[in-house]
C-alpha positions as CSV (number, residue, x, y, z in Angstrom):
1,M,204.1,221.5,138.9
2,S,202.0,218.9,138.8
3,K,201.4,215.5,140.8
4,H,199.5,212.7,140.8
5,T,200.1,210.0,143.2
6,Y,199.2,206.0,142.6
7,D,195.8,206.1,143.7
8,S,195.1,209.3,142.0
9,M,195.9,207.9,138.2
10,E,193.4,205.4,136.3
11,V,194.5,203.3,133.4
12,G,193.2,205.4,130.0
13,D,194.6,209.0,132.0
14,T,196.4,211.0,129.1
15,F,198.6,213.9,129.9
16,E,200.1,215.5,127.3
17,W,203.0,218.6,126.6
18,S,204.5,220.4,123.6
19,R,207.4,222.9,123.2
20,H,209.4,224.1,120.4
21,I,212.6,222.8,120.0
22,S,215.2,225.5,118.4
23,A,218.3,224.9,117.3
24,A,220.0,226.5,120.0
25,D,217.9,223.9,122.4
26,V,220.3,220.8,120.1
27,Q,223.0,223.1,120.2
28,A,222.7,223.2,124.0
29,Y,222.4,219.2,124.0
30,A,225.1,218.6,121.8
31,D,227.4,220.4,124.4
32,V,226.5,219.2,127.3
33,S,226.2,215.6,126.1
34,G,229.3,215.7,123.6
35,D,226.9,214.2,120.7
36,D,227.8,216.6,117.5
37,N,227.0,214.7,114.9
38,P,226.7,216.9,112.1
39,L,222.5,215.3,110.9
40,H,221.5,217.3,114.2
41,L,224.1,220.4,113.6
42,D,225.1,221.0,110.0
43,P,222.6,222.0,107.7
44,E,224.8,221.0,104.5
45,Y,225.5,218.0,106.1
46,A,222.0,216.8,107.0
47,A,220.8,217.8,103.6
48,T,222.8,214.8,102.0
49,T,221.0,212.5,104.5
50,P,217.4,210.5,103.8
51,F,216.1,213.3,106.3
52,G,217.2,216.8,104.3
53,Q,217.8,218.4,107.0
54,P,219.3,218.7,110.6
55,I,217.0,216.6,113.4
56,V,216.9,216.5,116.8
57,H,218.9,213.9,118.7
58,G,216.3,210.5,120.1
59,A,218.2,211.2,123.4
60,F,217.4,214.6,123.4
61,L,213.5,213.1,123.3
62,L,214.2,210.8,125.8
63,G,215.4,213.8,128.2
64,V,211.9,215.7,127.2
65,V,210.0,212.7,127.9
66,S,212.0,212.4,131.4
67,K,211.4,216.0,132.4
68,V,207.4,215.2,131.5
69,L,207.1,212.0,133.8
70,G,209.2,213.9,136.3
71,R,208.0,217.6,136.5
72,D,204.2,216.8,135.1
73,Y,202.7,213.5,134.8
74,P,203.2,211.8,137.4
75,G,204.9,214.7,138.2
76,H,207.1,216.4,140.7
77,G,209.0,213.7,142.9
78,S,208.4,210.5,140.9
79,V,210.8,208.0,139.8
80,A,211.5,206.4,136.5
81,V,212.3,202.9,137.0
82,S,212.7,202.4,133.0
83,L,212.3,203.7,129.7
84,S,212.1,202.2,126.2
85,A,211.3,204.1,122.9
86,K,211.2,203.5,119.3
87,F,212.3,206.3,117.0
88,L,210.3,206.4,114.0
89,R,210.1,209.7,112.3
90,P,212.6,212.6,113.1
91,I,211.8,215.3,114.6
92,P,213.0,218.6,112.5
93,I,215.1,221.3,114.3
94,D,212.9,224.6,115.1
95,S,209.7,222.5,115.1
96,E,207.0,221.4,117.4
97,V,207.4,218.4,119.6
98,R,204.1,216.8,121.5
99,I,204.8,214.3,124.3
100,E,202.0,212.4,125.4
101,V,201.8,209.9,128.4
102,K,198.7,207.6,128.7
103,V,198.4,204.7,131.8
104,A,198.2,201.3,130.7
105,E,199.3,200.0,133.8
106,K,199.2,200.2,137.5
107,I,201.3,197.2,139.4
108,E,199.7,196.9,142.2
109,R,202.1,194.5,144.1
110,F,205.1,197.1,143.3
111,G,203.2,200.8,143.2
112,H,204.2,201.3,139.7
113,V,202.6,202.5,137.4
114,R,203.2,201.9,133.3
115,C,202.4,204.4,131.1
116,R,202.5,204.4,126.5
117,I,204.8,207.1,125.9
118,T,204.6,209.2,122.0
119,A,205.8,212.0,121.2
120,Y,204.3,213.6,117.8
121,N,206.0,215.8,115.4
122,A,204.5,218.9,114.0
123,A,202.3,217.1,111.6
124,G,200.9,215.1,114.3
125,K,202.7,211.9,113.1
126,T,204.4,209.4,115.5
127,A,208.2,210.0,116.3
128,L,208.8,208.3,119.1
129,G,206.9,205.2,120.6
130,G,207.7,203.7,123.7
131,E,206.9,203.1,127.4
132,A,207.7,203.9,130.7
133,V,207.2,202.5,134.6
134,V,207.1,205.2,137.1
135,I,207.1,205.3,141.2
136,P,204.6,208.0,141.3
137,P,204.9,210.2,144.4
138,K,203.7,210.2,147.7
139,E,200.6,212.0,149.0
């Protein structure tokens, strides 16, 4: 678990984190959230869609971004003030996702940091793009 404070963060700082998202992960998310859209869970149905296969829920990806912000960068004790994103490409189930957080602005008046967030699919193409405003942890 890392911890980066407002003072230690600089515009341009970048953090990356990757993980494999399995069918079991997506099923667990569906069970907890109640989002059982067959696009995510039914390979036969998903094959009839433009994606051709089951894909990870967009909200699941936002949860992964939230984990990175709260546990890795800025880290333990940070608070998300806002999170916005556009879903640009799918993340197929049973593939790798790479999350990148890049410091875009330090908002001195409030002690907040605005970050660009990007999720990349296994081919390295942008799947999710957006931004987050966070309050970094204190010393």
